[in-house]
Every structure is written in C-alpha cells, then in structure tokens.
Steps between C-alpha positions, in 0.01 A plus 500: 500500500657834397557794730349829383583848629230764547489865601202658675349784298415695819791461743774375258572197722682228299416137582537149352248220455515138381231468232401257230578600143202688358337554840336842532632750751229768491357380834845480663524746791805693618626356833585850625180696431247247365428671166421254217623491139878550537730577209693195374871576470736374233775299667798304376482122482732357762695180452831351598553324165749761381708480818493118483625517141779743594608283793520200268712692250729625777555141616604402146732797451654510851458155658777569755275759672245236599723239664 
C-alpha cells in the first residue's frame, strides 16, 4: 500500500497516509484542524534499489574494502 502526502488547505499542516491506489481522499480530514479535502502533494518515489546497485558495483570494483 503506497504512502501519500497531503497538505491541509486551511492550516497548511502536512501529513502522510497509507491508502489504496485509486482510493479517494476528498473525505480525508486534517489531523491538526479537522478540515476535509486536503491537497495531495507530489512526492518522489522512494526506493533503495539504486543504493543496492551501487553497493554491488562497489564490491566488484573494490573488493578489498569489504573484507
């Protein structure tokens, strides 16, 4: 289940929620002030695949570092 970030249109409080893909958020209320219909923020997709790849390459190039 993805994590989405929202910002309250009234108090500008930023909060996160686990939600199903395609689930509506119009009835979602701000935890700080209770106002519904927050603004959905655009956030970067987070993964550790790139760091795993770089670690693997580092092991191949400099194996003496990992002994």
